[in-house]
NUVEX-659741 format. One record per residue: x, y, z of N, C-alpha, C, O in turn; residue in three letters. Coordinates in steps of 0.02 Angstrom, whole numbers, plus 50000, padded with zeros to 5 digits. Layout:
<sites>
SITE    nu    nv    nw   cau   cav   caw    cu    cv    cw    ou    ov    ow resn
SITE     X     Y     Z     X     Y     Z     X     Y     Z     X     Y     Z  ala
...
</sites>
This chain:
<sites>
SITE    nu    nv    nw   cau   cav   caw    cu    cv    cw    ou    ov    ow resn
SITE 48908 49855 49946 48949 49909 49918 48998 49936 49971 49050 49963 49954  unk
SITE 48981 49927 50035 49026 49950 50088 49092 49910 50087 49145 49938 50099  unk
SITE 49088 49845 50071 49148 49805 50068 49193 49829 50011 49254 49833 50018  unk
SITE 49163 49845 49955 49201 49869 49898 49232 49937 49913 49288 49952 49894  unk
SITE 49194 49979 49948 49219 50045 49967 49281 50038 50012 49330 50075 50005  unk
SITE 49279 49990 50058 49336 49978 50102 49395 49950 50062 49453 49966 50076  unk
SITE 49380 49908 50014 49433 49880 49970 49468 49936 49931 49529 49936 49924  unk
SITE 49429 49983 49907 49458 50040 49870 49501 50083 49917 49554 50107 49897  unk
SITE 49478 50093 49978 49518 50132 50027 49585 50098 50041 49637 50130 50042  unk
SITE 49583 50032 50051 49646 49995 50064 49692 50000 50003 49753 50007 50010  unk
SITE 49663 49996 49944 49703 50001 49883 49736 50070 49878 49794 50076 49859  unk
SITE 49699 50122 49896 49727 50190 49895 49785 50196 49944 49836 50226 49927  unk
SITE 49778 50168 50003 49831 50171 50053 49893 50134 50028 49949 50159 50033  unk
SITE 49883 50074 50001 49939 50034 49977 49976 50069 49920 50037 50072 49920  unk
SITE 49939 50096 49872 49970 50130 49816 50005 50194 49839 50057 50212 49812  unk
SITE 49977 50228 49888 50008 50289 49915 50075 50273 49948 50123 50310 49941  unk
SITE 50078 50217 49984 50141 50196 50015 50193 50179 49962 50250 50200 49967  unk
SITE 50172 50141 49911 50218 50126 49856 50242 50189 49821 50300 50195 49803  unk
SITE 50196 50236 49811 50212 50299 49779 50268 50335 49818 50316 50359 49789  unk
SITE 50261 50337 49884 50312 50370 49926 50379 50334 49922 50432 50366 49919  unk
SITE 50378 50267 49921 50441 50229 49916 50474 50242 49849 50535 50252 49846  unk
SITE 50436 50241 49795 50465 50254 49729 50490 50325 49723 50542 50337 49693  unk
SITE 50454 50373 49752 50476 50443 49750 50541 50451 49788 50585 50488 49767  unk
SITE 50548 50416 49844 50610 50418 49882 50668 50391 49840 50723 50419 49840  unk
SITE 50656 50336 49805 50708 50307 49762 50727 50355 49706 50786 50362 49689  unk
SITE 50678 50388 49677 50692 50437 49624 50735 50494 49651 50782 50516 49617  unk
SITE 50719 50518 49710 50759 50571 49741 50830 50548 49753 50878 50585 49741  unk
SITE 50838 50485 49776 50905 50458 49787 50943 50455 49721 51002 50473 49718  unk
SITE 50910 50433 49668 50943 50430 49602 50963 50499 49577 51015 50507 49545  unk
SITE 50922 50549 49592 50936 50616 49567 50991 50652 49607 51036 50683 49578  unk
SITE 50988 50647 49673 51032 50688 49715 51094 50651 49740 51142 50683 49761  unk
SITE 51094 50585 49738 51152 50548 49763 51182 50505 49708 51209 50451 49721  unk
SITE 51179 50530 49647 51203 50492 49589 51277 50476 49593 51299 50425 49568  unk
SITE 51316 50520 49624 51389 50509 49627 51407 50457 49679 51461 50428 49676  unk
SITE 51362 50444 49726 51377 50396 49780 51350 50326 49766 51359 50281 49806  unk
SITE 51319 50316 49708 51292 50250 49691 51346 50211 49654 51365 50229 49599  unk
SITE 51370 50157 49685 51425 50120 49654 51403 50079 49594 51351 50046 49595  unk
SITE 51442 50083 49541 51432 50041 49483 51370 50055 49442 51348 50012 49403  unk
SITE 51339 50113 49450 51279 50129 49412 51296 50180 49359 51310 50238 49374  unk
SITE 51296 50158 49296 51314 50203 49241 51257 50253 49230 51201 50245 49255  unk
SITE 51272 50305 49192 51222 50356 49177 51163 50327 49139 51105 50345 49151  unk
SITE 51177 50281 49092 51123 50249 49054 51076 50211 49100 51015 50216 49093  unk
SITE 51104 50172 49146 51063 50134 49191 51024 50179 49239 50965 50166 49254  unk
SITE 51056 50231 49262 51022 50278 49307 50964 50313 49271 50911 50321 49300  unk
SITE 50975 50332 49209 50922 50365 49171 50864 50316 49157 50806 50335 49159  unk
SITE 50881 50253 49143 50829 50204 49133 50787 50197 49197 50725 50197 49194  unk
SITE 50821 50192 49253 50785 50184 49316 50742 50245 49331 50686 50239 49356  unk
SITE 50768 50304 49317 50728 50365 49327 50665 50363 49283 50610 50379 49307  unk
SITE 50673 50344 49220 50615 50340 49176 50566 50286 49197 50506 50297 49195  unk
SITE 50592 50229 49217 50550 50173 49238 50508 50193 49299 50447 50186 49298  unk
SITE 50541 50217 49350 50505 50234 49411 50460 50295 49402 50407 50299 49433  unk
SITE 50480 50342 49360 50437 50400 49346 50374 50378 49310 50320 50404 49324  unk
SITE 50381 50331 49263 50322 50305 49228 50275 50269 49275 50214 50278 49271  unk
SITE 50303 50228 49318 50261 50193 49368 50226 50243 49413 50168 50235 49430  unk
SITE 50262 50295 49433 50233 50347 49475 50174 50381 49439 50122 50394 49469  unk
SITE 50182 50394 49375 50128 50425 49336 50067 50380 49334 50010 50403 49343  unk
SITE 50077 50315 49322 50022 50268 49322 49988 50264 49391 49927 50258 49396  unk
SITE 50029 50268 49444 50001 50268 49512 49957 50330 49523 49904 50325 49553  unk
SITE 49980 50387 49500 49941 50449 49509 49874 50443 49473 49822 50461 49500  unk
SITE 49876 50417 49412 49814 50409 49374 49766 50362 49411 49707 50376 49417  unk
SITE 49792 50306 49436 49751 50259 49474 49724 50289 49539 49666 50278 49556  unk
SITE 49767 50327 49574 49744 50358 49636 49688 50408 49623 49639 50410 49659  unk
SITE 49696 50448 49571 49644 50497 49554 49579 50462 49539 49525 50482 49563  unk
SITE 49583 50409 49500 49523 50371 49482 49489 50342 49544 49427 50346 49549  unk
SITE 49527 50314 49590 49497 50283 49649 49472 50335 49700 49421 50325 49732  unk
SITE 49507 50390 49707 49485 50443 49753 49420 50474 49727 49374 50487 49766  unk
SITE 49416 50486 49662 49354 50512 49634 49297 50463 49643 49240 50483 49656  unk
SITE 49312 50399 49638 49259 50348 49647 49234 50348 49718 49174 50338 49730  unk
SITE 49278 50358 49766 49256 50360 49836 49212 50420 49851 49168 50416 49894  unk
SITE 49223 50474 49816 49185 50536 49829 49118 50537 49793 49074 50576 49810  unk
SITE 49110 50494 49743 49049 50495 49702 49021 50424 49698 49054 50379 49674  unk
SITE 48960 50415 49722 48929 50349 49724 48921 50319 49654 48929 50259 49645  unk
SITE 48905 50361 49605 48897 50335 49537 48962 50309 49509 48964 50256 49477  unk
SITE 49016 50346 49521 49082 50324 49497 49105 50262 49534 49137 50219 49505  unk
SITE 49088 50257 49598 49105 50197 49636 49068 50137 49609 49096 50082 49602  unk
SITE 49004 50146 49593 48965 50092 49564 48993 50072 49496 48997 50013 49480  unk
SITE 49012 50121 49456 49040 50108 49390 49106 50069 49397 49118 50023 49359  unk
SITE 49148 50089 49445 49211 50054 49457 49198 49982 49481 49233 49936 49460  unk
SITE 49148 49973 49523 49129 49907 49547 49108 49862 49488 49129 49805 49483  unk
SITE 49066 49890 49446 49042 49852 49388 49101 49836 49341 49106 49781 49315  unk
SITE 49145 49885 49332 49203 49875 49289 49248 49819 49315 49273 49778 49276  unk
SITE 49258 49817 49380 49303 49766 49409 49269 49698 49416 49304 49647 49417  unk
SITE 49203 49696 49420 49168 49634 49430 49130 49610 49368 49091 49563 49372  unk
SITE 49141 49643 49312 49109 49624 49250 49134 49555 49229 49195 49543 49226  unk
SITE 49089 49510 49214 49107 49442 49197 49150 49438 49135 49196 49397 49131  unk
SITE 49136 49480 49087 49176 49481 49026 49248 49502 49040 49295 49472 49016  unk
SITE 49255 49554 49081 49322 49578 49099 49360 49525 49138 49419 49513 49126  unk
SITE 49326 49493 49184 49357 49440 49223 49380 49383 49178 49435 49357 49186  unk
SITE 49339 49364 49131 49357 49311 49085 49417 49330 49043 49462 49290 49032  unk
SITE 49418 49392 49020 49475 49416 48980 49539 49414 49022 49591 49392 48997  unk
SITE 49535 49436 49084 49594 49434 49128 49617 49363 49140 49677 49349 49139  unk
SITE 49571 49318 49151 49589 49248 49162 49621 49218 49100 49672 49184 49105  unk
SITE 49591 49230 49044 49617 49200 48982 49686 49227 48963 49725 49191 48933  unk
SITE 49699 49288 48979 49764 49317 48959 49818 49305 49012 49874 49328 49004  unk
SITE 49801 49269 49064 49851 49254 49115 49876 49317 49149 49935 49323 49164  unk
SITE 49831 49363 49161 49848 49430 49184 49895 49430 49244 49947 49463 49243  unk
SITE 49877 49396 49296 49916 49400 49357 49985 49367 49350 50035 49394 49373  unk
SITE 49987 49310 49319 50051 49275 49311 50100 49315 49270 50159 49321 49287  unk
SITE 50076 49342 49215 50120 49381 49173 50139 49446 49208 50197 49468 49203  unk
SITE 50092 49477 49243 50107 49540 49278 50161 49529 49330 50207 49570 49336  unk
SITE 50156 49476 49368 50207 49461 49419 50274 49447 49386 50326 49469 49412  unk
SITE 50273 49412 49331 50335 49398 49295 50367 49463 49269 50428 49471 49273  unk
SITE 50326 49507 49243 50352 49571 49218 50384 49611 49274 50439 49638 49266  unk
SITE 50349 49615 49330 50376 49653 49387 50441 49621 49412 50489 49657 49425  unk
SITE 50441 49555 49417 50502 49521 49441 50561 49531 49395 50617 49544 49418  unk
SITE 50549 49525 49330 50604 49536 49282 50629 49608 49282 50689 49621 49278  unk
SITE 50582 49655 49287 50602 49726 49289 50643 49741 49351 50695 49775 49347  unk
SITE 50621 49716 49408 50660 49727 49470 50727 49692 49467 50778 49719 49489  unk
SITE 50728 49632 49439 50791 49597 49430 50838 49634 49384 50898 49637 49396  unk
SITE 50810 49664 49331 50850 49704 49286 50880 49765 49320 50937 49784 49308  unk
SITE 50839 49796 49362 50863 49855 49398 50919 49836 49446 50969 49872 49451  unk
SITE 50911 49781 49481 50964 49758 49526 51026 49739 49487 51082 49754 49507  unk
SITE 51016 49704 49430 51073 49683 49389 51111 49742 49360 51170 49736 49344  unk
SITE 51077 49799 49352 51111 49857 49323 51169 49881 49366 51214 49916 49341  unk
SITE 51169 49862 49429 51225 49880 49473 51286 49836 49461 51341 49854 49481  unk
SITE 51276 49778 49430 51329 49729 49425 51354 49716 49354 51414 49715 49342  unk
SITE 51307 49707 49306 51328 49687 49239 51280 49714 49187 51220 49703 49192  unk
SITE 51306 49750 49138 51266 49780 49086 51231 49728 49042 51174 49739 49022  unk
SITE 51265 49673 49028 51235 49621 48986 51174 49589 49018 51123 49580 48986  unk
SITE 51180 49573 49082 51123 49544 49118 51066 49594 49122 51008 49576 49114  unk
SITE 51083 49657 49135 51033 49710 49138 50993 49713 49073 50932 49713 49073  unk
SITE 51029 49716 49017 50995 49721 48952 50954 49659 48936 50900 49663 48907  unk
SITE 50979 49601 48955 50942 49539 48944 50877 49538 48983 50825 49520 48956  unk
SITE 50880 49556 49046 50820 49555 49088 50769 49608 49064 50709 49596 49065  unk
SITE 50793 49666 49044 50748 49717 49020 50717 49696 48953 50659 49709 48939  unk
SITE 50756 49662 48911 50729 49635 48848 50675 49584 48861 50623 49584 48828  unk
SITE 50686 49541 48910 50635 49491 48928 50573 49525 48957 50517 49503 48945  unk
SITE 50583 49578 48995 50527 49616 49022 50485 49647 48966 50423 49642 48967  unk
SITE 50518 49677 48918 50482 49706 48861 50445 49652 48821 50389 49663 48799  unk
SITE 50477 49595 48811 50445 49541 48775 50381 49518 48811 50329 49512 48779  unk
SITE 50385 49507 48875 50326 49486 48913 50272 49540 48912 50212 49524 48909  unk
SITE 50292 49603 48914 50243 49657 48910 50205 49656 48844 50145 49665 48842  unk
SITE 50242 49645 48790 50209 49641 48724 50163 49580 48720 50109 49584 48691  unk
SITE 50185 49524 48749 50143 49464 48749 50079 49477 48786 50024 49459 48763  unk
SITE 50085 49508 48844 50025 49523 48884 49978 49569 48845 49918 49557 48843  unk
SITE 50005 49621 48815 49965 49668 48777 49930 49632 48719 49870 49641 48707  unk
SITE 49967 49590 48683 49940 49554 48626 49884 49507 48649 49831 49505 48617  unk
SITE 49894 49470 48703 49843 49424 48727 49780 49460 48749 49724 49437 48737  unk
SITE 49789 49517 48783 49730 49555 48804 49690 49579 48744 49628 49573 48743  unk
SITE 49724 49604 48694 49689 49627 48634 49656 49568 48598 49599 49573 48576  unk
SITE 49691 49512 48593 49664 49453 48560 49601 49429 48595 49550 49417 48562  unk
SITE 49603 49421 48661 49546 49395 48697 49489 49446 48702 49431 49427 48707  unk
SITE 49505 49511 48700 49451 49560 48703 49412 49560 48637 49352 49574 48637  unk
SITE 49445 49544 48582 49408 49539 48518 49373 49472 48511 49320 49466 48480  unk
SITE 49403 49420 48541 49377 49353 48534 49313 49343 48576 49267 49309 48555  unk
SITE 49310 49373 48635 49253 49363 48680 49207 49422 48678 49156 49422 48713  unk
</sites>
């Protein structure tokens, strides 16, 4: 259990660093909006919403992991949740990591493309949404199937 406790601590540190980086970007979008070249209001608002949503998910995850570190029962429950054979099988069958990496890559590509071309931005965001729906559908399908 000590190894898992250390893994949770490293995860908290990593997510905290990402949280700070995303918060910095949100501040830049809010306060330096006039100095950002080629970024329309629609694209800026999308980016604000995207990064704010990710920040909210990070906060929820951080709270969950910090509470688990403070309470042995919650830590054990989190360990069982992450190492449950059924959950692992569902993740494997739904291609969780591959699709997740693809979603992140397309979303980041869309954000970068928003500085250059609206059509490419919308295409990449559309592909991101499509992959997100596929991932959601596969998770639901395999969770009922197994």
